[in-house]
LUMNUVEX-74608 format. One record per residue: residue in one letter; x, y, z of N, C-alpha, C in turn. Coordinates in steps of 0.001 Angstrom, whole numbers, padded with zeros to 6 digits, always signed. Layout:
! residues N
AXYZXYZXYZ;...
END
This chain:
! residues 395
M-021981+006245-042042-023285+006907-042708-022994+008426-043012;T-023663+008635-044111-023487+010088-044344-024672+011082-043671;A-024427+012254-043843-025423+013235-043054-026191+013007-044028;Q-027885+013496-043118-028664+013396-044065-028902+014654-044732;R-029524+014908-046620-029243+016288-046837-031015+016296-047447;M-030756+017633-047653-032360+018384-047865-032382+018370-049183;H-033053+018189-049780-033778+018382-051562-034744+019441-051671;G-034591+020677-051498-035754+021769-051016-035339+023024-050142;V-036365+023573-049519-035999+024421-049196-035459+024235-047295;T-034733+024745-046705-034359+024614-045263-034928+026022-044590;A-036200+026124-043852-036156+027660-043192-036110+027576-041319;K-035512+028486-041432-035114+028837-039963-035462+029672-039343;E-036044+030151-037718-036310+031223-037134-035788+031219-035979;F-035546+032222-035993-034681+033135-034928-035070+034091-034224;T-035086+034499-032986-035649+035641-032275-034005+036250-031829;R-034331+037397-032045-033946+038522-031093-034120+039826-030631;G-033340+040828-029748-033727+042315-029488-034268+041863-028119;A-035051+042775-027501-035267+043089-026322-036961+042616-026187;R-037013+041812-025332-038635+041324-025152-039635+042709-024114;P-040548+042435-024210-041860+043381-023713-041628+042953-022246;I-041696+043378-020840-042009+043000-020242-043209+043693-019379;S-043884+042360-019135-045099+042643-018190-045406+043057-017131;D-046180+043675-016785-046506+043721-015215-047091+042711-014244;I-046571+042444-013484-047308+041405-012170-048635+041782-011743;A-049371+041233-011533-050664+041445-011017-050797+042216-009766;A-050839+043500-009290-050395+043867-008133-051853+044172-007252;N-053158+043815-007754-054074+044106-007154-055101+043047-006457;I-054426+041837-006075-054913+040424-005801-054591+040667-004773;I-056208+040484-003749-056213+040270-002525-056117+038888-002234;G-055339+038914-000587-054968+038021+000146-055774+037916+001363;I-056597+037036+002127-057417+037287+003358-057389+035652+004306;V-057336+035668+005261-057399+034815+005955-058725+035164+006965;A-059544+034017+007240-060598+034321+007797-061462+032827+008121;T-062197+033465+009119-063292+032110+009818-064476+032054+009283;A-064901+030720+008918-066896+030735+008782-066719+028997+008753;E-067592+029062+009936-068025+027527+010465-068867+027104+009164;D-069876+028033+008935-070886+027461+008067-070518+027485+006366;A-069467+027628+005979-068842+028113+004733-069093+026702+004032;D-069482+027081+002234-069386+025939+001791-068005+025419+001738;A-067760+023848+002372-066900+022952+002271-065983+022571+001103;A-066775+022762-000165-066252+022709-001642-065388+023847-001378;T-066073+024756-001686-065650+026654-002021-064656+026385-001148;F-064884+026401+000229-063738+026930+001103-063070+025993+001765;P-062518+024792+001623-061649+023785+002248-060797+024473+003606;T-060599+024176+004413-060110+024766+005488-058742+024178+005236;G-058007+025410+005646-056274+025467+005681-055927+025125+004091;K-056625+025945+003110-056062+025319+001408-056540+026818+001258;P-055566+027805+000515-055680+028505-000604-056617+028439-001477;V-057721+029396-001650-058746+029288-002922-058517+030413-003280;Y-058596+030389-004983-058782+031897-005756-059618+032029-006455;G-060490+033442-006246-061535+033929-007171-061611+034913-007668;N-061968+034907-009008-061786+035766-009983-062965+037194-009573;S-063654+036733-008728-064629+037806-008244-064997+037651-006839;A-064467+038712-005605-064903+038593-004893-066506+038218-004316;A-067215+039200-005377-068560+039069-005512-069265+037681-005642;S-068723+037137-006341-069111+035515-006944-069191+034562-005731;L-067771+034808-004718-068101+033767-003479-068675+033977-002518;L-069386+035220-002344-070346+035618-001199-071341+034836-000797;E-071904+034205-001800-073022+033109-001361-072361+031868-000838;K-071383+031692-000979-070964+030494-000638-070258+030854+000932;A-070018+031573+001456-069043+032085+002339-069809+031794+003578;G-071455+031474+003729-072109+031449+004808-072484+033013+005888;T-072902+032649+006922-073042+033739+007539-072095+033953+008726;K-071665+032831+009744-070757+033155+010855-069435+033591+010341;G-068461+033715+011253-067308+034053+011065-066935+035192+010683;T-065792+035700+009901-065584+036869+009103-065603+037033+007649;L-065867+035430+007251-065623+035694+006040-066572+036546+005150;A-068044+036428+005280-068961+037014+004938-068822+038581+004934;K-068444+038727+005840-068352+040034+006654-067343+040853+005737;T-065926+040363+005736-065013+041005+004906-064909+040977+003475;L-065756+039554+002795-066065+039486+001326-067658+040819+001208;T-068009+041397+001767-069115+042434+001621-068294+043642+001615;A-067290+043737+002698-066466+045219+002883-065643+045208+001541;I-065528+044499+000926-064060+044379+000041-065200+044791-001177;T-066483+044220-001392-067200+044049-002687-067582+045770-002578;D-068093+046349-001250-068518+047467-001505-067868+048550-001644;Q-066397+047978-002241-065621+049237-002841-065433+048805-004695;G-065709+047681-004686-065973+047392-005590-065195+045811-005957;D-065266+044897-006960-065197+043521-007363-063549+043335-007247;A-063184+042546-006907-061635+042240-006924-061136+040664-007238;Q-060254+040639-007539-059436+038878-007642-058962+038899-006484;I-059565+037589-005646-058852+037592-003969-058385+035695-004175;V-057776+035745-002761-057378+034785-002707-057611+034075-001466;V-058303+033282-000649-058810+033212+000490-058600+031754+001284;V-058077+031940+002461-057817+031039+003306-058407+030834+004540;R-059556+029840+004618-060267+029636+005575-060025+029007+006553;A-059699+029638+007944-058992+029043+009146-059953+028032+009694;E-059378+026913+010162-060440+025914+011011-060704+027011+011861;T-062056+026058+012565-063377+026409+013354-062683+026011+015098;A-062345+026746+015783-061864+026135+016990-062995+025330+017469;A-062607+024090+018492-063928+023307+018629-064441+024154+020176;S-065625+024205+020293-066310+024763+021489-065818+024312+022963;G-066103+025039+023861-065525+025041+025024-065329+026129+025829;R-064336+026127+026555-064316+027791+027302-063639+028691+026515;S-064401+030056+026668-064139+030889+025479-061939+031304+025766;D-061803+031570+026901-060274+031519+026420-059608+030625+025625;T-059711+029241+025816-059078+028207+025369-059647+028013+023876;Q-060648+028393+023617-061574+028609+022143-060906+029522+021528;N-060335+030467+021901-059500+031941+021592-057987+031251+021222;A-057533+030570+022054-056192+030649+022009-056369+029112+020563;E-056871+028535+020741-057386+027373+019406-057364+028245+018362;Q-058353+029278+018423-058824+029893+016816-057504+030680+016441;K-056975+031454+017307-055652+032377+017470-054823+031166+016237;T-054042+029802+016861-053701+029157+016544-053677+028699+015384;A-055221+028158+014610-055684+028217+013524-055443+028884+012620;V-055668+030606+012906-055371+031387+012695-054417+031762+011801;I-053420+031816+012983-052129+031745+012226-051505+030538+011362;E-051709+029393+011239-051729+028626+010642-052318+028763+009085;A-053250+029330+008961-053888+030100+008187-053276+030863+007116;C-051958+031907+008123-051384+032449+007757-050267+031813+006745;K-049714+031419+007008-048407+030666+007114-049074+029840+005659;T-050202+029412+005576-050638+028829+004443-051299+029771+003145;L-051322+030692+003799-051415+032031+002706-050201+032288+002258;A-049045+032385+002697-047537+032190+002453-047236+031500+000904;K-047860+030533+000678-047866+029123-000288-049141+029433-001144;A-049697+030386-001464-050966+030495-002180-050774+030357-003430;Q-049379+030850-004145-049003+030524-005121-048875+029125-006045;A-048248+028513-005359-047842+026821-005010-049356+026260-005544;H-050343+026701-004583-051724+025776-004510-052608+026741-005778;T-052370+027893-006085-053611+028430-006830-052919+028690-008066;G-051869+029204-008375-051162+029912-009416-050950+031332-009195;F-051755+032193-008341-051802+033052-008089-050766+033615-006841;K-050645+034953-006885-049835+035267-005955-050396+036992-005313;P-051313+036641-004297-051952+037929-003261-050975+039070-002850;K-051015+040057-003050-050184+041262-002904-051190+042214-001679;I-052085+041909-001422-053241+043085-000592-053311+042201+000210;L-052740+041956+001711-053372+040918+002713-053749+041748+003779;G-054385+040679+004382-055110+041021+005617-055809+040100+006758;A-056001+039990+007488-057075+039200+008500-058211+039803+009152;P-059123+040482+008260-060259+041652+009328-060534+041099+010232;E-060513+041606+011213-061140+041353+012329-060648+040182+013212;L-059310+039878+012781-058950+038632+013545-057451+039094+014011;D-056897+040305+013406-055327+040555+013088-055181+040952+014300;D-054925+040678+015373-054254+041069+016922-052423+041022+016473;A-052095+041134+017888-050673+041171+017341-050025+039995+016798;D-049977+039018+017529-049404+037871+016826-049886+037550+015291;V-051365+037469+015209-051617+037373+013564-051341+038574+012701;T-051081+039549+013033-050252+040900+012096-048753+040211+012279;A-048172+039850+013001-046713+039303+012596-046709+038014+011842;A-047582+037404+011783-047993+036164+011154-048255+036674+009627;L-048976+037586+009397-049156+038112+008140-047976+038662+007466;A-046925+039418+008310-045854+040220+007987-044811+038970+007429;V-045057+038053+007660-043943+037047+007701-044473+036755+006245;A-045602+035876+005752-046307+035667+004890-045889+036643+003721;A-046150+038126+004043-046066+039026+002988-044563+039095+002654;N-043569+038686+003483-042422+038580+003088-042162+037850+001753;A-042950+036548+001973-042404+035243+000721-043515+035719-000208;L-044746+036259-000209-045274+036729-001498-045248+038359-001949;D-043834+038713-001311-043559+040309-001790-044619+041058-001491;G-045878+040755-000836-046982+041615-000822-046965+042635+000587;F-048421+043170+000744-047940+044056+001906-049107+043971+003108;V-049122+044425+003971-050466+043832+005158-050702+045266+005467;Y-052317+045198+005520-052999+046068+006493-053228+045631+007436;A-053633+046292+008384-053768+045327+009980-054112+046222+010975;S-055091+046130+011880-055405+046978+012748-054715+047285+013888;A-054327+048585+014641-053286+048987+015255-053674+048624+016828;G-054395+047453+016945-054756+047098+018392-056000+047491+018866;G-056809+048455+018329-058202+048693+018444-058538+049612+019631;A-057065+049772+020476-057608+050988+021791-058300+052305+021264;E-059187+052978+021846-059283+054033+021658-057742+055389+022121;D-057327+054739+023626-056174+055953+023783-054997+055796+023013;I-054622+057061+022794-053520+057301+021854-052184+056497+022322;T-051865+056713+023760-050795+056278+024500-050711+054710+023907;T-052079+054321+024222-051778+052583+024196-051677+052588+022236;L-052357+052879+021782-052194+052840+020412-050704+052684+019966;K-049906+053889+020680-048331+054337+020394-047599+052972+021001;Q-047869+052458+022103-047498+051430+022601-047176+050136+021836;Y-048618+049788+021086-048801+048807+020386-048063+049107+019007;R-047979+050439+018315-047338+050536+017180-045449+049850+017129;A-044911+050073+018773-043653+050021+019264-043289+048257+019005;G-044130+047721+019033-044067+046334+018756-043618+045728+017232;F-043809+046546+016134-043575+046661+014637-042379+047436+014379;G-041465+046548+013346-040724+047797+012772-040667+046916+010921;Q-041855+046808+010687-041666+045972+009129-041969+046836+008316;K-041488+047019+006970-041619+047760+006229-043486+047454+005356;N-043624+046497+005435-044317+045915+004334-045698+045427+005117;L-045841+046556+006536-046900+046825+007253-047166+048053+007313;M-048729+048151+007048-049401+049548+007964-050382+048881+008863;L-050177+050239+010100-051355+050015+010834-052302+050629+011058;I-053565+050108+011032-054829+051080+011131-055350+051197+012293;D-055637+052872+012661-056518+052864+013963-058072+053470+013926;N-059018+052794+014634-060040+052654+014649-060865+052173+014020;E-062224+052011+013701-062976+051255+013117-064181+051809+012436;F-064675+051649+011149-065735+052481+010852-067220+051224+010996;I-068059+052088+011406-069474+051578+011716-070817+051660+010618;A-070863+050125+010480-072153+050309+009133-073545+049518+009872;Y-073975+049870+008980-075808+049125+009385-075988+047867+008893;Q-075970+047014+009460-076118+045666+009241-076775+044579+009717;K-077373+043832+009241-078721+042968+009703-079394+043383+010921;G-079850+044792+010808-080759+045398+011685-080280+046152+012775;E-078639+046355+012974-077898+047078+013592-076594+047539+013149;S-075935+048644+013858-075038+049431+013667-073905+048065+013737;A-073057+048027+013334-071715+047137+014223-070559+047901+013323;T-069483+047493+013555-068563+047440+012945-068208+046777+012188;A-067932+047223+010799-067804+047145+009557-066397+046336+008801;A-065802+045494+009253-064464+044723+009135-063835+045872+008013;T-063285+047097+008866-062759+047863+008443-061732+047554+007263;I-060721+046826+008043-059713+045967+007341-060072+045575+005643;G-061137+044969+005560-061724+044339+004388-062026+045697+003563;R-062476+046552+004115-062621+047732+003577-061645+048245+002709;I-060612+048495+003467-059129+049044+003185-058597+048117+002078;L-058597+047009+002188-057757+045811+001329-058649+045788+000033;G-060119+046097-000064-061092+046284-001279-060403+048258-001973;A-060089+048882-001305-060453+050563-001686-058722+050286-002246;R-057856+049356-001725-056719+049443-002513-056589+048447-003313;A-057108+047954-003653-057282+046805-005153-057912+047855-006072;M-059057+048501-005635-059748+049583-006445-058889+050583-007235;L-057707+050896-005976-056609+052482-006438-055830+051651-007563;D-055241+050183-007158-054067+049717-007889-054344+049416-008918;T-056356+049191-009267-056551+049550-010783-056859+050351-011074;A-057061+051440-010607-057461+052793-011533-056508+053643-011186;A-055545+053684-010689-054529+054769-010648-052939+053992-010963;G-053024+053054-009468-051809+052140-009328-051107+052517-008118;P-049861+051123-008056-049721+051265-006340-048820+052338-006146;H-048563+053101-007423-047826+054585-006747-049001+055443-006225;K-050052+055459-006033-051119+056128-005204-051365+055627-003952;S-050863+056611-003029-050638+056230-001573-052674+055519-001315;I-052805+054855-000064-054226+054519+000298-054223+055419+000975;S-053740+056582+001234-054306+057815+002161-055115+058628+001346;N-056146+059255+001957-057506+060113+001160-058098+059260+000192;A-058036+058245+000898-059118+056837-000247-060210+057143+000406;E-061610+057263-000576-063150+057278+000540-063549+056115+000410;I-063999+055535+001753-063889+054132+001899-065788+054007+001527;Q-066162+053474+001160-067638+053459+000778-068784+052264+001791;G-070029+052568+001927-070772+051666+002889-070423+051915+004119;V-070183+052473+004859-069839+052976+006337-070743+054222+006879;S-070795+054494+008030-071803+055678+008328-071353+056238+009600;A-070449+055764+009966-069963+056260+011307-068465+055932+011744;L-067888+056518+012686-066630+056102+013081-066798+055675+014587;K-066254+054360+014872-066152+054253+016490-065559+055000+017512;Y-064437+055616+016996-063883+056895+017771-063907+057676+016837;P-064608+059033+017582-064515+059909+016702-063215+060856+016900;R-062286+060989+016000-061206+061593+016398-061024+063013+015786;S-060414+063958+016617-060660+065701+015926-059365+064922+014582;F-060168+066106+013733-059625+066424+012687-059599+067869+012058;G-058033+068184+011260-058345+069521+010723-056909+069553+009978;L-057041+070222+008852-056332+070155+007634-055239+070931+008172;L-055728+072168+009020-054600+073224+009677-054721+072819+011061;D-054793+071509+011590-054784+071479+013037-053548+070282+013428;I-052323+070913+014002-051164+070259+013776-051240+069407+015167;N-052504+069796+016136-052079+068908+017685-053303+068413+017781;S-054567+067572+016072-055722+066820+015955-055240+065504+016377;E-056086+064718+016943-055945+063442+017157-055533+062423+015971;A-056058+062801+015109-055385+062152+013687-054244+062455+013471;N-053574+063690+013296-052147+064304+013109-051280+063287+014241;T-051850+063810+015375-050878+062728+016562-050454+061166+015998;I-052101+060597+016031-051794+059569+015726-051120+059245+014692;N-051072+059925+013144-050193+059887+012016-048743+059925+012573;N-048460+060990+013383-047296+061215+013806-046389+060141+014515;A-047341+058907+015235-046324+057923+015409-046333+056826+014462;D-046270+056765+013152-046471+056245+012055-047735+055189+012087;I-049038+055673+012487-050339+055114+012158-050935+055438+011437;T-051935+054867+010468-052782+055252+009880-054129+055582+010609;T-054852+056255+010367-056265+056546+010998-057246+056676+010311;L-058551+057041+010482-059673+057137+009697-060202+058105+010139;I-060735+058955+009029-061486+060583+009290-062520+060396+008726;R-063628+061470+009127-064483+062052+008087-064577+063291+007915;E-064461+063324+006877-064598+064615+005735-064986+064646+004142;N-065906+065013+004210-066636+064894+003185-066509+063329+002355;G-066953+062693+003681-067427+061177+003326-066000+060658+004408;F-066096+059119+004354-065237+058867+005195-063699+058405+004683;R-062854+058646+005170-061185+058328+004290-060363+057578+005318;V-059433+057393+004784-058153+056768+004928-057331+057693+005264;W-056562+057954+006185-055790+059015+006538-054084+058246+007214;G-053272+058605+006373-051948+057964+006969-051406+057434+005485;N-049866+057633+005606-049140+056946+004591-048060+056265+004923;R-047862+056066+006051-046540+055369+006650-046726+054370+007055;T-045567+053167+006681-045349+052173+006878-044996+051802+008655;C-044760+050797+008929-043523+050586+010396-042322+050431+010488;S-041606+051004+009217-040835+050439+008694-039466+051927+009685;A-038458+051568+010475-037273+052365+011139-036439+053136+010187;D-036607+052571+009039-035837+053285+007662-036614+054093+007178;P-036170+055517+007065-036861+056517+006685-036907+056166+004842;V-035902+055139+004436-036021+055295+003138-037834+054168+002505;W-038199+053628+003343-039026+052594+003404-040627+053524+004007;A-040320+054940+004781-041440+055303+005113-042901+055573+004852;F-043000+055744+003604-044159+055563+002705-044764+054396+002051;E-045595+054103+002074-046825+052715+001546-046306+052612-000022;P-046790+054023-000748-046186+053410-001921-045034+053195-002665;T-043975+053839-001714-042307+053273-002359-042366+051945-001964;V-042419+051358-000699-042691+049891-000637-043103+049355-001536;R-044308+049223-001750-044983+048716-002724-044576+048702-004180;V-044522+049713-004870-043793+050430-006055-042410+049405-006097;A-041410+049776-005198-040720+048844-005321-040423+047589-005672;S-041235+046655-004724-041639+045149-004542-042262+044891-005618;I-043067+045481-006402-043594+045154-007801-042358+045027-009069;I-041870+046400-008972-040920+046358-010038-039919+045454-009494;K-039074+045075-008614-038659+044097-008654-038487+042650-008817;E-039978+042363-008450-040521+041198-009072-040625+041214-010333;T-041429+041990-011023-041980+042237-012498-040728+042146-013401;I-039491+042667-013083-038092+042633-013582-037484+041053-013532;A-037699+040793-012405-036787+039340-012485-037497+037979-013008;Q-039129+038492-012849-039971+037551-013391-039631+037223-015521;S-039296+038575-015712-039409+038877-016895-038205+037966-017563;F-037103+037499-017085-036329+037100-018073-036220+035341-018190;L-036802+034747-017703-036682+033450-017981-036637+032892-019040;W-036689+033561-020283-036452+033703-021616-034732+033471-021664;A-034075+034176-021207-032501+034527-021175-031994+033606-020502;M-032541+032949-019495-031985+032249-018275-031323+031139-019613;D-029705+030440-018981-028771+029806-019534-028666+029193-020939;K-029097+030916-022116-028561+031553-023156-026789+031835-023254;P-026490+031520-024156-024869+031672-024167-025271+033381-023918;M-023564+033557-022827-023905+034973-022825-022807+036018-023682;H-023445+035862-024796-022840+036890-026132-023441+038919-025596;P-022877+039457-026306-022899+041040-025987-024625+041253-026420;S-024832+040603-027769-026291+041146-027895-027155+040619-027005;L-027264+039400-026294-027726+039023-025090-027804+040033-024019;M-026834+040520-023856-026792+041599-022358-027508+042659-022741;I-026954+043226-024316-027633+044300-024392-029633+044017-024608;D-029925+043362-024814-030950+043102-024872-031658+042921-023627;I-031369+042537-022483-031535+042705-021383-031805+044001-020520;I-030441+044702-020828-030643+046241-020686-031335+046795-021174;N-031687+046924-022715-032832+047996-023449-034375+047216-022358;G-034499+045803-022216-035621+045455-021589-035975+046002-020453;I-034794+046199-019610-035086+046999-018004-035580+048231-018481;N-034252+048995-019190-034353+050133-019315-036015+050492-019557;A-036614+049779-020710-037732+050283-021641-039177+050281-020282;K-038859+049317-019318-040016+049075-018549-039886+049953-017557;L-038593+050555-017131-038155+051172-016118-039035+052877-016881;A-038452+053140-017908-039045+054365-018689-040611+054210-018672;E-041055+053361-018900-042802+053066-018831-043356+053664-017456;K-042376+053246-016563-043176+053500-015119-042433+054787-014793;V-041708+055717-015455-041275+056882-015483-042519+057944-015869;Y-043287+057391-017219-044060+057954-017649-045365+058036-017062;Q-045603+057090-016243-046949+056392-015991-047255+056561-014791;G-046298+058195-014099-046417+058618-012865-045612+057911-011454;W-045441+056746-011730-044964+055505-010765-043699+056626-010183;L-042432+056514-010945-041010+057113-010627-040784+058504-011340;L-039589+059069-010469-039511+060352-010967-038193+060611-012094;G-037492+059209-011661-036521+059010-012681-036197+057944-012734;A-035512+057054-013579-034730+055643-013301-033260+055559-014320;Q-032625+054689-013915-031515+054389-014693-030584+052810-014699;V-030241+052415-016202-029711+051003-016064-028090+051335-016314;F-027694+050492-015058-025965+050751-015495-025160+049440-015166;I-023939+049247-015746-022823+048430-015110-022307+048297-014378;D-022304+048055-013086-020869+048156-012190-019646+047277-012773;P-018456+047934-013472-017415+047077-013676-016619+046203-012731;R-017027+046860-011487-016641+045620-010223-017407+044667-009913;K-018753+044616-010754-019656+043337-010529-019401+042591-011496;V-018867+042611-012824-018742+041802-013766-017155+041607-014162;E-016414+041457-013059-014964+040657-013343-015139+039771-013978;K-013979+039047-014861-013495+038046-015233-013980+036772-014502;S-013912+036880-013519-013810+035072-012464-015456+035239-012221;R-016104+035880-012590-017703+035795-012184-018305+036012-013506;V-017893+036310-014652-018170+036380-015658-018164+034731-016134;G-016990+034849-016104-016442+032993-016402-017192+032032-015587;N-018118+032437-014379-018673+031723-013343-019994+031742-014173;G-020275+032002-014816-021745+032092-015629-022709+033667-014913;I-021827+034389-014325-022636+035853-013356-022545+036572-013989;F-023846+037381-014442-023302+039199-015201-024583+039926-014307;A-023978+040834-013496-024959+041575-012816-025150+043185-013797;F-026497+043249-013262-027241+044429-013975-027944+045465-012569;D-027117+046514-012783-027897+047355-011831-028557+048338-012491;Y-029635+048679-011621-030840+050080-011955-031149+050373-010587;E-031549+051558-011021-031549+052698-009822-033122+053762-010105;F-033830+053854-009277-034932+054673-009457-035524+055296-008284;T-036250+056112-008562-036607+057303-007634-038565+057140-006999;V-038755+056538-006479-040795+056399-006263-040878+057863-006265;A-042292+058324-006680-042641+059709-006396-043418+059436-004922;P-043185+060378-004197-043433+060430-002527-044582+061222-002973;P-045225+060384-001739-047099+061055-001611-046940+062535-001335;L-048043+063660-001574-047747+064945-001306-048586+064715+000117;E-047740+064657+001344-048132+064543+002679-048377+066063+003155;N-047788+067077+002704-047848+068049+003643-047862+069509+002846;I-048840+070046+002306-048571+071136+001742-048512+072398+002246;E-047449+072932+002031-046546+073963+002695-047478+075671+002271;L-048142+076070+003137-048964+077706+002492-048079+078511+003430;N-047593+079235+002158-046889+080634+003310-047555+081871+002740;Q-048703+082304+003817-049288+083718+003750-048748+084913+004339;Y-048513+086105+003497-047946+087019+004115-048991+088345+004100;V-049444+089010+005035-049902+089781+005321-049029+091866+005294;S-049174+091938+004438-048292+093277+004058-048880+094553+003763;D-048492+095709+003784-049207+097102+003233-048311+097295+002444;R-047989+096481+001104-046728+096539-000007-047869+096888-001009;F-048948+096713-001096-050051+097034-002429-051236+097940-001786;I-051070+099050-000872-051660+099944-000616-051325+101397-001916;V-049803+101085-002360-049151+102075-003356-050409+102248-004704;N-050794+100860-004909-051795+100501-005765-053176+101679-005411;L-053551+101474-004612-054777+102323-004222-054547+103567-004404;T-053400+104201-003500-053248+105524-004280-052954+106079-005289;D-051974+105140-006383-051920+105502-007401-053182+104831-008295;R-054027+104595-008014-055255+104836-008762-056031+105844-008793;V-056505+106163-007409-057089+107214-007347-056336+108538-007770;I-055318+108504-007260-054405+109961-008212-054397+109941-009742;E-054873+108826-010085-054757+108891-011575-056123+109195-011876;F-056857+108744-011216-058320+108818-011735-058821+110488-011511;A-058135+110790-010428-058463+112244-009693-057831+112842-010980;S-056892+112943-011312-055942+113462-012681-056248+113645-013959;N-057462+112458-014225-058236+112408-015626-059372+113311-015471;L-059945+113890-014267-060995+114561-013850-061247+116020-014819;K-062348+116337-015509-062045+117410-016116-062472+118555-015463;P-061797+119837-015207-062581+120920-014569-064396+121126-014774;T-065035+121630-013287-066120+121919-014120-065919+123427-014213;T-066777+124355-015238-066916+125376-015475-068344+126081-015918;V-068289+127248-015569-069887+127994-015841-070161+128010-017606;
END
């Protein structure tokens, strides 16, 4: 049988060149919460639920537990996309048993949060469990953050004593975790009470990501909807011995009252100085996932030089964009000849290397003031000049 012939025009379309790389969504919040009376259809227990507006979920959140309080805290900073996992409510009984059961349920909810993308199609990056985050829950959240390439904001244990805070901090070494000292107070339901502080920080972080970007540290962000601090920590921009600075030196973020109420601290829990700053961890994670997710189109195509060059150009363009936007101080794509040996390439592997430097936060402005007699000469010169220009007085 002969091959089919075409009597007419055959039109074919080809694509070539570098593809633009779109940023992943970095400003989606992910929370674990309790809510005994929440709407079960909207918030089924143990299942991640996505909402494109945290504010729109409030009316279904009930009044018990932490969910409504957390959503209010977030939306006080501004509306945000959110993934919620409602933990099962422990059965009634002795308070210690109930607490143990509740903790188990919350930890299970943290594990479920790690699977948020499979359930909802969305991958939260700003994670927390406001008013539930003891040491065990925080550890579970950090594990979820590893799966989600996210970052956890959690309580530093709630102690007023700074030595106790430091002991609590010593239990963590994760780069994707920031511990927060102290609590904000707000007027709610006719009384002043703690104000889901971590929820407010999650909301502020999402707003910062939207308005500025993940390269802006959460430190010095003003928090809305609060009226006091649970522990009034001493603070002064020039006071190295203040309580706030002492806490920061333990790599714990604290809260201050200075022209409003603010988050104060840049440091993660990492023991590796490379990952000391919150923006470094978040920017590196976001760039890694953004670039990795962008090359599905190139997978399994024949390895011609043109394809390799298109990939290089795509990575280079994205990194150059981040330099221009202020995320990075500089970046470069390169090929390491040791990683593209014949045996590896022949086995379908081609390695592209790139390096960048994240812009660090300005944590310490060093002002050097000198008091001297250097400019006294200006005084005498001016006086002499003035006097020499005076005309003599005569009769």
